[in-house]
N, C-alpha and C positions, 0 to 999 in steps of 0.2 A: 450312177451319176447322171446329171442332166442339167441343161440350162433352164432358167425360169424367166418367162417374159410376161410382163403386165401391160395390158393394152387398154388405156382409157378406163381403168377400174374405178368404180364408184360404189359408195355405200350410203343408203338412206335409212334413217331411223325416224319413224313417225313423221314423214314428210320433211325431215331436216337432213340435209346432205352433210355427211361427216367426212367422207373421202371424195375428193374432187378430181376425177379424171387422171389417175396416176398412171404414168408410163415409165417403166423401169425394165432394163435388160440385165439379167444376171447370167454370166457365162458359166459354162460347165466347170466345176472345180473352184469357183470363186467364193471368197468369204466376204459377204456383203452385210453391213451393219445399217439398220434403220435407227436413226437417232433423232431426238427432239424432246421438247419439254413434255411433262405429263399432259395428257389429253390431246396430243397432236395427231393421233390416229395410227401410230406405228404398230401397236399391238393389234388393233382392229385389222390392219392390212395383213399382218402375219397370220391372223386367224382366218382371214379370207383365203389366203394361199393354202392353209391347212385344211380348209373345208369346214371349220368350226363356226364360221359366219357366212351367211348367204351373200353372194355377190349381186348387188342391185343392178349393175350395168357394167359393160366391158368384158374382157376375157383374161383368164389366167391360163397360161400355157406352162406345162411341165414337160420338158422335152418337146416332142411334136404333137402332144395331146392337149386339147382344150379340156380343162378339168372342172369347169363351172358346175356341172351337174353330177360330178362323181362324189361319192361318199369319202370321208377322210381315209378309211381303211384301204380304199382302192387307188389312192393317189401316190402310193409308194413314197411316203414321207415319214419322218419320225420327229417328234416334238419333245423338247426338254422344257419343263415348266419352272416357273419361279418357286413353286411350293414343293418341288421334288415329286409329289404324288406317288409315294411308295406305299405298298401294302404293308401295314405294320405286323401282320401275322405271318408274313413270308420272309424267308431268309434272303440275303443278298442274291444268291444264285437263283432262287425261285422268282424274285422280282425281275431279274434281268431276263429270265427265260420265259416269262409268263405269256408274252405276246406270241412267241413261237409255239408254245403249247396250244394256245387258242387257234393258231393257224393249222395245227395238226401235224407239226414236224415230229419226227421220231426222237425219242429220248436221247439216244447217243449223239444225234446231230445237234440237239439243243445244248447238251453238255459241252460239246466241242466248241460251239459258238460262244457260249458263256465264258468258258475258260480262255478263249482267245481274246475276248473283250476285256476280261479281268486282267490279263497280262498287259494289254495296252495301257490300262488305267491304273495299274499297280494295286489291284483289289484282290489278288490271289489269296492272301491270308485272311480275307474278310468274308469269303463266300458263304460261310455257315452262320454268320452273325445276322441279327435282326436290326432293322432301322434304328430302334431305340438305343442300340449299342454303338452307334456310329456318330462321328462328329458331323457338323454341317458340310464341310468340304467332302467328307467321305460319302455322305448321302447324295451330294450333287454328282459325284463321280459314278455312283450307282445309277442315277437317273440317266447319265450320259451313256453308261454301259447298256442300259435297256434299249436305248436308241441304236447303238452300234450293232447289236446282235441282229437287228432286222436288215442290215445292209441296204438302207433306203437310197433312193435317188437323191433326196434332199433332206438335210437336217435343218430343223427350225428351233431356235432358242428364244424363249420369251423371258427376258430379264433374269437369267438363271443365277446371277451372283448377288442380287439385291438383298438377300437375307444373310449374307456373310459379312464378317467384320472386315475392316479396311485391309489389314495385312493378308488375310486369306483371299480376298478378292484379287489382289495383285498376283498371288500364287496361282489361283484358278484360271485367271485370264491367260496366263502363260501356258497352262496345261491345255486349255481349249485351243489356243493357237498352235501348239505343238501337235495336238490331235488332228487338226485340219491339215497340217503339213504332212503328217503320217498317212492319213487316209486319202487326201486329195479329193475330198467330197465337196459338193456344193453345200454351202452353209449360209443361212440367213439368220441374223442375230439382232434382237431388239434390245435397246438400252436407252436410258435417259442420260447416261454418263458419257460425256464427250471424250474423257480420257480413255475409257474402254474402247470407244469407237476408233480413236486415233491409233491406239496401240495394236488393235487386233485386225482391222479391216484391210482388205484389198481395195474395196470401194465403199464409200459412205453415201447414204441417202439421207439428207437432212430434211425433216418434215416440220411443218407448222400449220396448225388448224386444218389438217386434212389435205394440204397441198405439199408437193415436193418443191423445196426451195432451191436445192442444188444437188447434183450427183457428181462424184469424182473421187479420186484417190485422196487419202488423208492429207498429204502435203499439198495437193492442188487446192483443196478447200482452205487449207491454212494460209497458203501463200497468195491465193487469188480468190478470196470470197466474192460471190456474185452480188451480195447485198448486205445491208446493215445487220440483218438478223443472223446470217451465217457468220459474218465477221465477229459478232458479239458472242455467238454460241460456241464456236470452235476456238479453243485456246484457253489456258488457265495459268495465271489470271487473265481475265478477258481483255480484249482490245480497248485502248483508250479512244474515246470519241470526243473531239473538240469542235465546237461550232465556230465557223469563221467565214471569211469572204475571200474568194480566189481573185487575185489580181497580179499581173506582172510576174507570173511564174512562181508565186508564193501564195500561202494562205495566211491572211492577216487575222489575228485574234487580238482585237484592240490595237495597240501599237506594236505588238510582237509579230514578226514575220517568220513563219515556219517554212522550211524548205520542202520542195517537191521535185523529184527527179523525173518521174514519168508524168508528163503534163496531160491534162484533159484537152479536148478539142477547143479551138479558139472561141467558139460561141459561148463558152463557159466564163469568159472574162467578166469579172465584176459580180458574179452570182454568189449567193450563199451556198456553202458546202459543209459537209461533215468531214473533218480531217481525222483519219484513223491511223493509229500506230500501236503496235504491240509493245507491252511493257519491256520486253527484252531488247527492243530496238532503240531504247534510250541508253545513253552512256554518260559517264562522268566527264565533265568538261571544265576548262579554265574560265577566265573572266568573260570570254566571248560566248559562253553558253547561255541558255535561257534560264531565268530565275525560277526555281521550283521552291515554293514555300512549304517546308516540311510539316506534315501533320501527324503521321504515324510511321514508325519504323518497325518492321517485322523481320528479324533475322531467322533464317531457316537452317543455318549451318553452311550449306554450299552456296547459298545466295542470300541477298538482303532485299526485301521488298520495301520500297519507300512510297508512301502515299502522301500527296500534297496537292498544291494548286498552282496553276500557271494562268495568269490573267483571269483569276476568279473561277477557273474550270478545273475539275478534279482530274488528276493524272496519277497513275501508278507506274513506277519504274522497277525493274528487276535487275540487280547489279551483282556481278560475281565478286566485286571488291567488298572489303569490310567497310561499312559506312559508319562513321563515328559522330555524325551530326545528331542534333536533338530536335524535337518538335519546336517550331518557331524559327529555326535556322533557315537560311537560304542556300539551297544546293544548286549549283550550275550544271545543267544537263544539255546534251546534244542529241538531236533527232537524226536518225539514219534516213536520209532523203530517198534512198533506194527502196525502202520498205514502207513507204507511205501509201495509204489507200484513201481515195476520195469518193464520197457518196453524195447523191442528191438527197437533200433532207425530206423532200416530198415523196418521191417514188421509192426511196431507200436503195436504189440501184447504184452499182459502181459506175463511176464516170471517168476513171483514168486507167 
């Protein structure tokens, strides 16, 4: 196990900079998720840590060693790919032990390590099967087992669940999290799925266009996003954003005054702001509530999602109650003033 530290790491392709001075500290034994939309640079950054992409500038430290010039095999890392990358002509046991065979380990030692990893991953009954005889989830566990037998300092996962169906993804992310708790190893995991990031990570690194937008625990990012991008990316359904004007301790959207408990500094009086509130922070209210003109109702069983408009702006609310209104009805809702986020529309930064 080891800590991983990125110091002003940059990547340039054909004179175009795609990773812009990334600084991230990953503690020994921490599970860190790099998350962001497609093309944000998260997989490129992971491959730079692995040694599969050249580092244009900056330093990557694994433990106390700067690994910029080291080959992947010398970095003491193991990588689990999206495509599994199993050898079709080898059994599960042979796939899991192949890297140890290349390293020159003795056969009894290889067998012992493979059997230990198979027990951890519940693959003991599958060791003599071939990849074509396995389900997607079983193949992914074999790929994980191949990493485990090497006992690396750092595990790297590059969108390992993206080829699985929705139900199996939920199961496998639980298995990966349990594996981390069992091994206590340093793990860096790339995904574009913010639900995976929220449920699995000790720390999340949110990326956009090669920049790090915010680093923090899942709940820190959820409760206190630093800017509009993070606020909109983290959370499902996404945060509501309403354009208004801040005055007298409230945000005015037309003639409607929305409450704010945590106020911005006085110089923001009278300025245009973006009022952010998560769908679950709306509640059903009496006649004193704000009028939401209902457009779509989406019952999910445990909750009801209601999409509508307030003062001509789109709002979605998530309610635990059963909602019996129909499109075109007016539903009265209340905003939780303790959970309001205010952002500057130009800089996109948080201001309260």
